[in-house]
N, C-alpha and C positions, 0 to 999 in steps of 0.2 A: 791669132787668135781672135775669134769673134766674139761679139757681146753675146751671142746665143751659146757659144762655148763656155765662155765664162759663167753666164748663168745656170747652165747645167752643171757645172762643178760646184758650184756656192753651194754650201748645206742650206736645207729649208730653214728656216726661222721656226719658233716655237709655234704651233698651231694655235694656242691659247692667245698669245700676244698677236698674230695675224688677223685672226677672228677679232679681236678687241680693236684694233685699229679701223677694221673695215666696218663694222657697225657703230663705231665710236664709243666703245664701253671703257671710259676713263676710270671707273671703278677697279677694274682688274689692272689697268696699266698703274694705279696707284697703289695695289697689293704687291705688284712686281717692284716697285721702287721702295716702299717700305721694306719688302724682303732684301733687299740689297743694302738698304741703309743699316738693317738689324745685322746683316752679314758683317759689315765694314765695322760697325760697333763691337761685335764679338771680337773680332780681330785686334782691334785697340784695347781692349779690356784684356785681351791674352798677352799682348805686348807689353802692356804696363804692370803686369803683374808676374811678368816673366822671372824675375830674381827670386819673390817670394814661393812662387810654385818650384823652383829648381830647389829652395831650400827645402820644401816641404817632401819632393819625391827623394832628395839623397840625404836628409836629416838622420839623426841617430834614430827618431820614432817614424817607423814605417807607417803611411798613411793608412787610414782605416779602408778595409774592403770596399766600402760604398762610397768612397771619394776619389778611388784610383781612375775611374772611369772618365770622371769630369775633369781631374787633374791632367789626365793623359789628351785628354781632347785640347785643352786649353793650351799645354805645352806644345803640343803637335802643331797647333796653328801658329804659335810664337816663334816655333822653330822654322817652320815653313817661311816665315815672313823675315826671320832672321838670314835665311838663306839668300831669299830675293834681294836683300838689302846688300849681303857680300857680295852677289854678282852684280849689281848695280855699280857698289864702289870699287870695286876691281874689273869694270866693263868686260864683264863674261870670262874672265880669263883669271880666276884665283891660282895663286903658285904657292909652293912649298906646304906649309903647316896650314896655311888658310884655306887651300884645296883639300887636304886632308880631312880637316874639320868639316867641309861643307860635304865630302863624300861621307862620311860617317853620320853626319844629319840625315843625308838624302836616303842612306841605308836605313835608318831607324824611321824613319817615315814612309818607306816604302813597305815596311811590315804592316799586315794587316792590325787593327787593334784587338786584342785579345780580349774575351768576355769575363774571364775568371780567374781567381787567385795569383799563384806565384807567377803565372805568364804575365798576367795584367800588369804586376809588380814590375817584372822583369823590364817590361817592354817600356813602362814609365820613366825606370831609370835609366834606360838606354837613351830615350829622347832627351830627358833630362840632361845627362853628361854631354851628349851632342850639342844641346843649346847652350850649356855653359862653355864647351870648347870654342864654339863660334864667337861666345862674347868674349873671352880670353885672349883672342887673336887681336884685339883693339882695332878691328877694321871700320867697323861701324862708328860714326860719330857718337861721341858722349851724351849729346842732347837728345837722342832720339827716343830713350826710353821715357828722358823726363817729358818730352812732348805729348808722349802717349798718355803718360800718368795725367799730366794736365787736361787733356782732351777727355779724358774719361772723368775726370775729377777726384781721381783717387789721392791725389797729392795736391797741396796748394803750393 
């Protein structure tokens, strides 16, 4: 395979980033980096609050309608991170109950985020149960959630 063939098969980079590099637009590049940092911070917050969010989703009192979407988004982010952590810990070969938990989480995450009422609450609870099931497998190191909390400043 020649370099030209590889170049043809390589996906084009984002046009805005290409243009920024060509003209030296460091402001745009700073915005891109800031967006990435914000995304990582959001994921850390989701992971650090997962146990509280699971309790809120599955507790005796259902979350208020206006809380469901925000809670769902945080739990989806945290559940996706848990799946990634399990896959890393098992070298992409989860077995038995661990594999079942990962599969349930992936199925819940594959669902579209409902926009209203009972559908939203049902989805929230499926994601919360899947996340709890992964945590119950004890594959992820105990200190992962503690480190996420420390990095976000949620706990001392």
